[in-house]
FIBA-71988 format. One record per residue (C-alpha): residue number from 1; x, z negated, y negated. Coordinates in Angstrom, 2 decimals. Layout:
// residues N
[rec NUM, [X, Z, Y]] ...
***
This chain:
// residues 496
[rec 1, [0.06, -0.10, 0.13]] [rec 2, [1.31, 0.86, -3.47]] [rec 3, [2.59, -1.81, -5.81]] [rec 4, [-0.35, -3.02, -8.19]] [rec 5, [-0.55, -2.15, -11.65]] [rec 6, [-0.41, -5.67, -12.59]] [rec 7, [3.28, -5.98, -11.59]] [rec 8, [4.57, -6.12, -15.00]] [rec 9, [2.00, -8.94, -15.83]] [rec 10, [4.34, -11.88, -15.35]] [rec 11, [7.01, -10.50, -18.13]] [rec 12, [4.09, -10.07, -20.48]] [rec 13, [2.88, -13.75, -19.91]] [rec 14, [6.35, -14.93, -20.14]] [rec 15, [6.65, -13.23, -23.58]] [rec 16, [3.34, -14.62, -24.62]] [rec 17, [4.56, -18.13, -23.51]] [rec 18, [7.73, -17.81, -25.61]] [rec 19, [5.78, -16.76, -28.51]] [rec 20, [3.39, -19.70, -28.13]] [rec 21, [6.42, -21.91, -27.87]] [rec 22, [7.81, -20.49, -31.18]] [rec 23, [4.58, -20.88, -33.06]] [rec 24, [3.52, -24.45, -32.37]] [rec 25, [5.85, -25.82, -30.00]] [rec 26, [6.51, -29.10, -32.06]] [rec 27, [2.86, -29.94, -32.30]] [rec 28, [1.92, -32.92, -29.89]] [rec 29, [-0.97, -31.09, -28.41]] [rec 30, [0.81, -27.81, -27.82]] [rec 31, [2.19, -29.04, -24.35]] [rec 32, [1.66, -31.65, -21.75]] [rec 33, [5.28, -32.64, -22.35]] [rec 34, [4.69, -33.23, -26.13]] [rec 35, [1.54, -35.05, -25.32]] [rec 36, [3.26, -37.33, -23.01]] [rec 37, [6.14, -37.91, -25.58]] [rec 38, [3.75, -38.32, -28.41]] [rec 39, [1.59, -40.81, -26.45]] [rec 40, [4.57, -42.87, -25.35]] [rec 41, [5.82, -43.01, -28.91]] [rec 42, [2.70, -44.08, -30.36]] [rec 43, [2.55, -46.84, -27.71]] [rec 44, [6.38, -47.76, -28.55]] [rec 45, [5.12, -48.08, -32.27]] [rec 46, [2.45, -50.22, -31.56]] [rec 47, [4.40, -52.61, -29.22]] [rec 48, [7.16, -52.61, -32.04]] [rec 49, [4.65, -53.59, -34.76]] [rec 50, [3.12, -56.25, -32.38]] [rec 51, [6.65, -57.64, -31.79]] [rec 52, [7.93, -57.62, -35.45]] [rec 53, [4.56, -59.18, -36.36]] [rec 54, [5.07, -61.94, -33.85]] [rec 55, [8.71, -62.48, -34.63]] [rec 56, [8.04, -62.80, -38.36]] [rec 57, [5.44, -65.42, -37.90]] [rec 58, [7.29, -67.22, -35.36]] [rec 59, [10.38, -67.39, -37.83]] [rec 60, [8.32, -68.41, -40.56]] [rec 61, [6.62, -71.20, -38.60]] [rec 62, [10.04, -72.37, -37.43]] [rec 63, [11.16, -72.48, -40.85]] [rec 64, [8.37, -74.52, -42.11]] [rec 65, [8.89, -76.86, -39.10]] [rec 66, [12.39, -77.35, -40.27]] [rec 67, [11.34, -78.01, -43.83]] [rec 68, [8.76, -80.45, -42.64]] [rec 69, [11.48, -82.34, -40.55]] [rec 70, [13.90, -82.38, -43.44]] [rec 71, [11.34, -83.78, -45.98]] [rec 72, [10.01, -86.16, -43.35]] [rec 73, [13.68, -87.62, -42.65]] [rec 74, [14.50, -87.70, -46.32]] [rec 75, [11.37, -89.73, -46.98]] [rec 76, [12.06, -92.17, -44.11]] [rec 77, [15.58, -92.73, -45.40]] [rec 78, [14.46, -93.23, -48.99]] [rec 79, [11.89, -95.68, -47.72]] [rec 80, [14.49, -97.37, -45.90]] [rec 81, [16.70, -97.74, -49.11]] [rec 82, [13.75, -99.12, -50.67]] [rec 83, [12.92, -101.58, -47.89]] [rec 84, [16.59, -102.89, -47.64]] [rec 85, [17.15, -103.14, -51.22]] [rec 86, [13.65, -105.16, -51.60]] [rec 87, [15.03, -107.68, -48.68]] [rec 88, [18.29, -107.99, -50.33]] [rec 89, [16.71, -108.86, -53.83]] [rec 90, [14.38, -111.37, -52.03]] [rec 91, [17.14, -112.93, -50.25]] [rec 92, [19.29, -113.23, -53.56]] [rec 93, [16.33, -114.96, -55.25]] [rec 94, [16.21, -117.56, -52.46]] [rec 95, [19.71, -117.96, -52.52]] [rec 96, [19.81, -118.61, -56.28]] [rec 97, [17.01, -121.08, -56.13]] [rec 98, [17.69, -122.98, -52.94]] [rec 99, [21.19, -122.01, -51.96]] [rec 100, [22.68, -121.94, -48.49]] [rec 101, [25.54, -120.69, -46.56]] [rec 102, [23.82, -117.76, -44.66]] [rec 103, [22.15, -116.15, -47.51]] [rec 104, [25.27, -114.13, -48.61]] [rec 105, [26.04, -112.58, -45.37]] [rec 106, [22.31, -111.40, -45.05]] [rec 107, [22.32, -110.19, -48.50]] [rec 108, [25.51, -108.03, -47.80]] [rec 109, [24.04, -106.94, -44.54]] [rec 110, [20.85, -105.37, -46.05]] [rec 111, [22.69, -104.07, -49.11]] [rec 112, [24.97, -102.08, -46.73]] [rec 113, [22.14, -100.81, -44.77]] [rec 114, [20.60, -99.55, -47.93]] [rec 115, [24.00, -98.02, -49.00]] [rec 116, [24.16, -96.14, -45.72]] [rec 117, [20.63, -94.59, -45.80]] [rec 118, [21.45, -93.63, -49.36]] [rec 119, [24.68, -91.85, -48.43]] [rec 120, [22.63, -90.14, -45.56]] [rec 121, [20.12, -88.82, -48.25]] [rec 122, [22.96, -87.56, -50.40]] [rec 123, [24.74, -85.91, -47.33]] [rec 124, [21.46, -84.15, -46.53]] [rec 125, [21.97, -82.10, -49.59]] [rec 126, [19.29, -80.55, -51.98]] [rec 127, [18.77, -84.15, -53.46]] [rec 128, [15.31, -84.76, -55.17]] [rec 129, [15.07, -84.93, -58.74]] [rec 130, [15.98, -88.08, -60.33]] [rec 131, [17.97, -89.26, -57.33]] [rec 132, [21.08, -89.50, -59.41]] [rec 133, [19.56, -92.18, -61.64]] [rec 134, [18.68, -93.98, -58.40]] [rec 135, [22.39, -94.06, -57.50]] [rec 136, [23.51, -95.39, -60.92]] [rec 137, [20.82, -97.96, -61.10]] [rec 138, [21.96, -99.21, -57.53]] [rec 139, [25.55, -99.75, -58.70]] [rec 140, [24.27, -101.66, -61.67]] [rec 141, [22.10, -103.95, -59.39]] [rec 142, [24.89, -104.45, -56.88]] [rec 143, [27.15, -105.73, -59.81]] [rec 144, [24.58, -108.00, -61.25]] [rec 145, [23.58, -109.39, -57.81]] [rec 146, [27.26, -110.11, -57.01]] [rec 147, [27.64, -111.94, -60.36]] [rec 148, [24.30, -113.98, -59.74]] [rec 149, [25.67, -114.97, -56.20]] [rec 150, [29.00, -115.87, -57.46]] [rec 151, [27.47, -118.15, -60.26]] [rec 152, [25.27, -119.93, -57.78]] [rec 153, [28.18, -120.28, -55.53]] [rec 154, [30.30, -122.10, -58.18]] [rec 155, [27.23, -124.21, -59.05]] [rec 156, [26.27, -122.76, -62.42]] [rec 157, [22.59, -122.48, -61.50]] [rec 158, [21.12, -121.82, -65.08]] [rec 159, [23.35, -118.99, -65.73]] [rec 160, [22.72, -117.67, -62.36]] [rec 161, [18.85, -117.84, -62.95]] [rec 162, [19.47, -116.11, -66.18]] [rec 163, [21.27, -113.20, -64.52]] [rec 164, [18.61, -113.04, -61.92]] [rec 165, [15.81, -112.69, -64.66]] [rec 166, [17.83, -109.82, -66.31]] [rec 167, [17.95, -108.05, -62.61]] [rec 168, [14.25, -108.45, -61.98]] [rec 169, [12.80, -105.62, -64.33]] [rec 170, [15.70, -103.20, -63.39]] [rec 171, [15.12, -103.93, -59.66]] [rec 172, [11.32, -103.25, -60.27]] [rec 173, [11.99, -100.01, -61.79]] [rec 174, [14.62, -99.04, -58.96]] [rec 175, [11.82, -99.77, -56.47]] [rec 176, [9.14, -97.66, -58.08]] [rec 177, [11.67, -94.67, -58.43]] [rec 178, [12.35, -95.03, -54.70]] [rec 179, [8.64, -95.18, -53.86]] [rec 180, [7.95, -92.28, -56.27]] [rec 181, [10.76, -90.41, -54.33]] [rec 182, [9.27, -91.31, -51.02]] [rec 183, [5.68, -90.38, -51.88]] [rec 184, [6.77, -86.94, -53.10]] [rec 185, [8.70, -86.39, -50.04]] [rec 186, [5.79, -87.62, -47.92]] [rec 187, [3.36, -85.28, -49.90]] [rec 188, [5.72, -82.44, -49.23]] [rec 189, [5.74, -83.21, -45.53]] [rec 190, [1.80, -83.33, -45.49]] [rec 191, [1.87, -80.00, -47.33]] [rec 192, [4.39, -78.48, -44.92]] [rec 193, [2.43, -79.85, -41.96]] [rec 194, [-0.77, -78.03, -43.09]] [rec 195, [1.07, -74.93, -43.80]] [rec 196, [2.78, -75.14, -40.29]] [rec 197, [-0.51, -75.50, -38.76]] [rec 198, [-1.81, -72.51, -40.83]] [rec 199, [1.13, -70.39, -39.71]] [rec 200, [0.59, -71.41, -36.11]] [rec 201, [-2.81, -70.46, -36.36]] [rec 202, [-2.07, -67.20, -37.89]] [rec 203, [0.65, -66.63, -35.70]] [rec 204, [-1.66, -67.00, -32.74]] [rec 205, [-4.31, -64.71, -34.24]] [rec 206, [-1.67, -62.24, -35.26]] [rec 207, [-0.67, -62.12, -31.62]] [rec 208, [-4.29, -61.82, -30.38]] [rec 209, [-5.02, -59.18, -32.83]] [rec 210, [-1.89, -57.35, -32.15]] [rec 211, [-2.45, -57.41, -28.51]] [rec 212, [-6.17, -56.22, -29.00]] [rec 213, [-5.14, -53.37, -31.34]] [rec 214, [-2.39, -52.55, -28.97]] [rec 215, [-4.92, -52.43, -26.02]] [rec 216, [-7.30, -50.26, -28.03]] [rec 217, [-4.64, -48.01, -29.33]] [rec 218, [-3.23, -47.68, -25.83]] [rec 219, [-6.70, -46.80, -24.50]] [rec 220, [-7.06, -44.31, -27.30]] [rec 221, [-4.06, -42.62, -26.73]] [rec 222, [-4.44, -42.46, -22.78]] [rec 223, [-7.93, -41.03, -23.42]] [rec 224, [-6.65, -38.53, -25.77]] [rec 225, [-3.97, -37.52, -23.37]] [rec 226, [-6.42, -37.44, -20.64]] [rec 227, [-9.00, -35.36, -22.47]] [rec 228, [-6.21, -32.95, -23.55]] [rec 229, [-4.99, -32.52, -19.92]] [rec 230, [-8.13, -33.01, -18.05]] [rec 231, [-10.31, -30.64, -19.88]] [rec 232, [-7.94, -27.66, -19.34]] [rec 233, [-7.27, -28.83, -15.65]] [rec 234, [-10.97, -28.96, -15.22]] [rec 235, [-11.35, -25.36, -16.48]] [rec 236, [-8.65, -24.14, -14.19]] [rec 237, [-10.35, -25.84, -11.24]] [rec 238, [-13.81, -24.36, -12.03]] [rec 239, [-12.10, -20.85, -12.34]] [rec 240, [-10.31, -21.25, -8.95]] [rec 241, [-13.62, -22.58, -7.23]] [rec 242, [-15.41, -19.57, -8.59]] [rec 243, [-12.65, -17.24, -7.30]] [rec 244, [-12.78, -19.15, -3.91]] [rec 245, [-16.56, -18.46, -3.62]] [rec 246, [-15.87, -14.72, -4.34]] [rec 247, [-16.56, -14.29, -7.94]] [rec 248, [-13.42, -12.28, -8.88]] [rec 249, [-14.80, -11.81, -12.49]] [rec 250, [-14.04, -15.43, -13.23]] [rec 251, [-11.49, -16.27, -15.70]] [rec 252, [-10.13, -19.40, -17.29]] [rec 253, [-9.76, -19.51, -21.12]] [rec 254, [-7.33, -22.21, -21.37]] [rec 255, [-5.13, -22.07, -24.70]] [rec 256, [-3.73, -25.53, -24.95]] [rec 257, [-1.58, -27.22, -23.83]] [rec 258, [1.21, -24.73, -23.40]] [rec 259, [1.96, -25.29, -19.77]] [rec 260, [-1.55, -25.23, -18.61]] [rec 261, [-2.18, -22.18, -20.86]] [rec 262, [0.71, -20.42, -19.09]] [rec 263, [-0.88, -21.42, -15.66]] [rec 264, [-4.27, -19.97, -16.60]] [rec 265, [-2.56, -16.84, -17.59]] [rec 266, [-0.87, -16.64, -14.41]] [rec 267, [-3.93, -17.46, -12.49]] [rec 268, [-5.79, -14.69, -14.39]] [rec 269, [-3.22, -12.19, -13.74]] [rec 270, [-3.33, -12.89, -9.89]] [rec 271, [-6.91, -12.69, -9.88]] [rec 272, [-7.01, -9.52, -11.73]] [rec 273, [-4.47, -8.25, -9.07]] [rec 274, [-6.68, -9.45, -6.22]] [rec 275, [-9.73, -7.85, -7.85]] [rec 276, [-7.84, -4.52, -8.28]] [rec 277, [-6.63, -4.65, -4.63]] [rec 278, [-10.15, -5.55, -3.45]] [rec 279, [-11.78, -2.62, -5.65]] [rec 280, [-9.16, -0.24, -4.02]] [rec 281, [-10.17, -1.51, -0.68]] [rec 282, [-13.74, -1.15, -0.93]] [rec 283, [-13.15, 2.40, -2.33]] [rec 284, [-11.21, 3.11, 0.87]] [rec 285, [-13.61, 1.54, 3.04]] [rec 286, [-16.32, 3.44, 1.32]] [rec 287, [-14.38, 6.84, 1.72]] [rec 288, [-14.02, 5.91, 5.36]] [rec 289, [-17.62, 5.22, 5.93]] [rec 290, [-18.39, 8.47, 4.15]] [rec 291, [-15.94, 10.42, 6.33]] [rec 292, [-17.41, 8.76, 9.41]] [rec 293, [-20.79, 9.58, 8.19]] [rec 294, [-19.79, 13.29, 7.71]] [rec 295, [-18.15, 13.23, 11.16]] [rec 296, [-21.34, 11.98, 12.80]] [rec 297, [-23.75, 14.21, 11.22]] [rec 298, [-24.83, 17.83, 12.09]] [rec 299, [-24.09, 20.08, 9.17]] [rec 300, [-27.16, 22.26, 9.78]] [rec 301, [-30.00, 20.05, 10.40]] [rec 302, [-28.69, 16.99, 8.72]] [rec 303, [-29.56, 14.69, 11.84]] [rec 304, [-26.65, 12.94, 13.84]] [rec 305, [-24.48, 15.23, 15.93]] [rec 306, [-23.42, 15.18, 19.67]] [rec 307, [-20.50, 12.79, 19.00]] [rec 308, [-22.92, 10.32, 17.48]] [rec 309, [-25.20, 10.76, 20.41]] [rec 310, [-22.46, 9.95, 22.98]] [rec 311, [-21.55, 6.88, 21.18]] [rec 312, [-25.11, 5.74, 20.84]] [rec 313, [-26.17, 6.33, 24.42]] [rec 314, [-23.12, 4.54, 25.72]] [rec 315, [-23.72, 1.56, 23.50]] [rec 316, [-27.54, 1.36, 24.52]] [rec 317, [-27.05, 1.64, 28.10]] [rec 318, [-24.27, -1.04, 28.08]] [rec 319, [-26.42, -3.39, 26.01]] [rec 320, [-29.69, -2.94, 27.87]] [rec 321, [-31.17, -6.18, 29.22]] [rec 322, [-33.28, -6.62, 32.25]] [rec 323, [-36.42, -6.60, 30.44]] [rec 324, [-35.79, -4.18, 27.53]] [rec 325, [-35.99, -0.48, 28.61]] [rec 326, [-34.03, 2.42, 27.07]] [rec 327, [-35.80, 5.83, 26.89]] [rec 328, [-34.08, 9.20, 26.42]] [rec 329, [-36.04, 12.10, 25.66]] [rec 330, [-34.22, 15.60, 25.55]] [rec 331, [-35.91, 18.64, 23.90]] [rec 332, [-35.02, 22.20, 23.91]] [rec 333, [-36.52, 25.25, 22.39]] [rec 334, [-38.08, 27.75, 24.61]] [rec 335, [-37.20, 31.20, 23.86]] [rec 336, [-34.91, 30.39, 21.01]] [rec 337, [-32.54, 33.16, 21.91]] [rec 338, [-35.29, 35.73, 21.56]] [rec 339, [-36.11, 34.11, 18.16]] [rec 340, [-32.61, 34.71, 16.98]] [rec 341, [-32.43, 38.23, 18.40]] [rec 342, [-35.79, 39.28, 16.84]] [rec 343, [-35.84, 37.34, 13.56]] [rec 344, [-32.22, 36.46, 12.94]] [rec 345, [-30.19, 33.43, 12.93]] [rec 346, [-31.25, 32.29, 9.64]] [rec 347, [-34.91, 32.01, 10.87]] [rec 348, [-33.57, 30.18, 13.96]] [rec 349, [-31.66, 27.68, 11.94]] [rec 350, [-34.96, 26.97, 9.79]] [rec 351, [-36.84, 26.56, 13.18]] [rec 352, [-34.11, 24.16, 14.19]] [rec 353, [-34.49, 22.20, 10.86]] [rec 354, [-38.21, 22.08, 11.12]] [rec 355, [-38.07, 20.78, 14.68]] [rec 356, [-35.57, 18.03, 13.64]] [rec 357, [-37.52, 17.26, 10.56]] [rec 358, [-40.64, 16.59, 12.84]] [rec 359, [-38.85, 14.52, 15.09]] [rec 360, [-37.41, 12.43, 12.23]] [rec 361, [-41.09, 11.82, 11.02]] [rec 362, [-41.99, 10.50, 14.50]] [rec 363, [-39.21, 8.31, 15.48]] [rec 364, [-36.95, 8.00, 12.18]] [rec 365, [-33.65, 9.47, 11.30]] [rec 366, [-31.51, 7.21, 13.39]] [rec 367, [-33.06, 8.12, 16.68]] [rec 368, [-32.79, 11.94, 16.46]] [rec 369, [-29.64, 13.77, 17.65]] [rec 370, [-28.80, 17.46, 17.89]] [rec 371, [-27.23, 17.73, 21.28]] [rec 372, [-26.03, 21.13, 21.03]] [rec 373, [-27.44, 24.63, 20.37]] [rec 374, [-31.27, 24.32, 20.62]] [rec 375, [-31.25, 20.98, 22.31]] [rec 376, [-32.32, 17.88, 20.56]] [rec 377, [-32.18, 14.20, 21.82]] [rec 378, [-34.43, 11.47, 20.95]] [rec 379, [-33.42, 7.91, 21.79]] [rec 380, [-36.20, 5.30, 21.94]] [rec 381, [-35.37, 1.75, 22.40]] [rec 382, [-37.67, -0.80, 24.05]] [rec 383, [-40.08, 1.91, 25.16]] [rec 384, [-41.58, 2.07, 28.48]] [rec 385, [-42.58, 5.13, 30.62]] [rec 386, [-45.98, 5.66, 29.32]] [rec 387, [-44.73, 5.17, 25.45]] [rec 388, [-41.81, 7.59, 26.14]] [rec 389, [-44.17, 10.15, 27.54]] [rec 390, [-46.66, 10.00, 24.58]] [rec 391, [-43.68, 10.33, 22.28]] [rec 392, [-42.48, 13.42, 24.36]] [rec 393, [-46.13, 14.74, 24.37]] [rec 394, [-46.42, 14.24, 20.71]] [rec 395, [-43.31, 16.39, 20.03]] [rec 396, [-44.32, 19.17, 22.42]] [rec 397, [-47.91, 19.31, 20.97]] [rec 398, [-47.01, 19.25, 17.39]] [rec 399, [-44.56, 22.21, 17.63]] [rec 400, [-46.88, 23.93, 20.17]] [rec 401, [-49.61, 24.18, 17.51]] [rec 402, [-47.27, 25.56, 14.89]] [rec 403, [-46.06, 28.19, 17.43]] [rec 404, [-49.57, 29.08, 18.79]] [rec 405, [-50.89, 29.52, 15.21]] [rec 406, [-47.99, 32.00, 14.61]] [rec 407, [-48.83, 33.93, 17.59]] [rec 408, [-45.46, 33.47, 19.15]] [rec 409, [-46.98, 31.56, 22.18]] [rec 410, [-49.78, 32.98, 24.37]] [rec 411, [-50.58, 29.31, 25.83]] [rec 412, [-53.19, 26.98, 25.00]] [rec 413, [-51.93, 24.39, 22.21]] [rec 414, [-52.38, 21.50, 24.70]] [rec 415, [-48.46, 21.41, 25.44]] [rec 416, [-46.21, 22.85, 22.61]] [rec 417, [-43.15, 24.98, 22.70]] [rec 418, [-40.54, 22.24, 23.50]] [rec 419, [-39.61, 21.45, 27.07]] [rec 420, [-39.41, 17.81, 27.12]] [rec 421, [-37.47, 15.69, 29.69]] [rec 422, [-37.80, 11.99, 29.63]] [rec 423, [-35.66, 9.39, 31.43]] [rec 424, [-36.56, 5.83, 31.15]] [rec 425, [-34.77, 2.90, 32.97]] [rec 426, [-33.90, -0.63, 32.70]] [rec 427, [-30.30, -1.30, 33.06]] [rec 428, [-30.79, -3.68, 36.04]] [rec 429, [-32.71, -0.81, 37.79]] [rec 430, [-29.92, 1.65, 37.32]] [rec 431, [-28.48, 1.89, 41.04]] [rec 432, [-25.55, 4.30, 40.11]] [rec 433, [-24.62, 2.13, 37.12]] [rec 434, [-23.70, 3.45, 33.64]] [rec 435, [-21.73, 6.18, 35.05]] [rec 436, [-24.88, 8.19, 36.12]] [rec 437, [-26.18, 8.37, 32.70]] [rec 438, [-23.12, 10.42, 31.91]] [rec 439, [-23.90, 12.63, 34.88]] [rec 440, [-27.64, 12.87, 34.13]] [rec 441, [-27.37, 13.72, 30.36]] [rec 442, [-24.68, 16.43, 31.08]] [rec 443, [-26.79, 18.09, 33.80]] [rec 444, [-24.73, 17.11, 36.82]] [rec 445, [-27.57, 15.16, 38.58]] [rec 446, [-30.80, 16.78, 39.32]] [rec 447, [-33.07, 14.00, 38.01]] [rec 448, [-33.03, 15.24, 34.34]] [rec 449, [-34.15, 18.68, 33.99]] [rec 450, [-37.53, 18.44, 35.90]] [rec 451, [-39.52, 20.20, 33.16]] [rec 452, [-37.05, 23.03, 32.17]] [rec 453, [-38.56, 25.54, 34.37]] [rec 454, [-42.21, 24.92, 33.52]] [rec 455, [-42.27, 27.19, 30.73]] [rec 456, [-43.52, 26.51, 27.23]] [rec 457, [-44.11, 22.95, 26.55]] [rec 458, [-43.72, 21.12, 29.75]] [rec 459, [-43.60, 17.47, 29.40]] [rec 460, [-42.38, 15.50, 32.38]] [rec 461, [-40.83, 12.08, 33.08]] [rec 462, [-37.61, 12.42, 34.91]] [rec 463, [-38.19, 8.98, 36.70]] [rec 464, [-41.16, 6.76, 37.94]] [rec 465, [-42.23, 3.37, 36.26]] [rec 466, [-39.54, 0.72, 37.00]] [rec 467, [-41.51, -0.95, 39.46]] [rec 468, [-41.54, 2.01, 41.92]] [rec 469, [-37.85, 3.06, 40.99]] [rec 470, [-36.07, 1.86, 44.19]] [rec 471, [-38.89, 3.24, 46.74]] [rec 472, [-38.87, 6.54, 44.90]] [rec 473, [-35.11, 6.80, 44.89]] [rec 474, [-35.01, 6.42, 48.74]] [rec 475, [-37.70, 8.94, 49.09]] [rec 476, [-36.65, 11.55, 46.83]] [rec 477, [-32.90, 11.37, 46.55]] [rec 478, [-32.56, 14.53, 44.26]] [rec 479, [-34.81, 12.95, 41.48]] [rec 480, [-33.39, 9.77, 40.64]] [rec 481, [-30.16, 8.13, 39.86]] [rec 482, [-27.42, 8.20, 42.41]] [rec 483, [-26.80, 5.01, 44.04]] [rec 484, [-23.24, 3.69, 44.16]] [rec 485, [-20.82, 1.24, 42.50]] [rec 486, [-21.21, 0.85, 38.72]] [rec 487, [-18.92, 2.95, 36.42]] [rec 488, [-18.48, 3.21, 32.88]] [rec 489, [-19.93, 5.99, 30.65]] [rec 490, [-16.68, 7.73, 30.29]] [rec 491, [-15.84, 7.86, 33.96]] [rec 492, [-15.95, 11.32, 35.48]] [rec 493, [-18.69, 11.93, 38.05]] [rec 494, [-18.01, 11.08, 41.79]] [rec 495, [-17.48, 14.18, 44.04]] [rec 496, [-20.32, 15.06, 46.10]] 
***
C-alpha cells in the first residue's frame, strides 16, 4: 500500500509546536510544565509569607517578653533597695533612742544589701530617669547615718537625735523616689504583659489565618492546574472514545497547554491518516464488489450467469437441512435456433431478455440464472415438489400464451413454450451425495431431462415427493439420483 498523504504531517505539527512555544511559551497556562512550575511557585510564596509573618510575630513577642522581664527585674531590685534602706533607717532610729551593741551590725548589713541591689540596677543599664538623684541621696544618707551612729556610740545623745531629725525628711524623699521608680517599672511591666498577651494572640491568629489562607490558596492553585489540564485531557479522551466507536470524523480542538495541544494535533493527524486509509480500503472493496458483480452478471439479460449459478447451487445443496428442501427448475426455449435463423439474433436476444424478465418478476432477480445459450435456471429455496411444479407451470404458461398469440406455436396455451425440468430434494434424501447434483445439472444423469422431448411447454418433475424418493429410486434407477458415497460438488462423475 502506498504511503499516506499525511506523512509530512509530523513536520508541520512540529513547526506549529515551535511557533506556539515562541509566541507564548512564557505564559503560565501555555504548557503543563509552566502550569506546574507556576503552581509550585505560588505555593512557595504562600508558604514564605506564612513563615515570615510567623517569624516576625514570634520575634516581636520574644522582644516584648524580654522587656517585660527587664522591667520586672529592675522594679524588684529598686523595691529591694527601698525595703533594705527602710529597715536600716528604722534600726538606726532604735539605736539612737535605745542604744545596743547589735544594732550597728544589722544597720550595716541592710545598708550593704541595699547597696548591692542598687549596683545591680546600675549594671543592668538603661537606668530610669531620676536614678542618679537616688544615688547621690543615698550617699548623703549613708554619711549622715554614720555620723548619728558615731554620736550615739560616744554618748552624745542630743546631737545624735538632732542629726537623726535632719535625716528623716531626706530619707522620706529618698523612699518616695524609690517607690515612684518601682511604680513606673511595675506599670511598664503591666503594659508589656498586656502587649505580650496581645502579641501572642496576634501571632496565633496570624498563624491560623496564614494556614487557612495557605490551604485556600493551595486548593485554588490545585483547582486551577487541574482544570487547566483535566479539561484538555477530557477533550482528548472524548475524541479517542469517539474514534474507538468508529467515528473517524471526531477531532479534538485542544489549544492549551502546549504539550496537550501538540498531542491533540498528533491524534488528529493519525485519525486523518486512518480515515484516509479507511476510505481508500472502502473504495477498493467497492471496486472489488463491483468487479465481482460484473463477473457474476450476464451481459445480455442482466441476470446472474453460469458461474454464479454453479456457486449458488453448491452452497444451497451443501447447506440444505433435513427439513428444508431445495428446488431447481431448468428452462430452455423450444425452437430457439429456428427463431434466430428466421428472425435474426437480435430478435432472439430480445426473446431471451423477455423470458428472464418474466422469471425475475415471478421469483426475484437473485434466483434467476442464465445457464447458457437458451437455458435458464431458477433456484427456489424451501419449495416442496408441488410448489416447484406450480412455479414451473407458471413459467411455461406465461410464455406459451405470448407465443400462441403471436402464432408461433400451434398448441393450446395450457403449457407454454418452455420445457421445464424440476428437481426437488432434501439433502438427507440425496443418496448419491452432493456430487450427483453436479452430474444431474450437467446432463450426465438421466433423472433431469424428463420433459425435454415432450415438445412445446412440457413441465415435469424430475423426482417424486421426498416420502417416495427411496422406493422410486430402487424401482426406476435411471430417473433418480445415483446411490453411492457422498462426494463434493466439484468431484467428477464416477465411471459407469
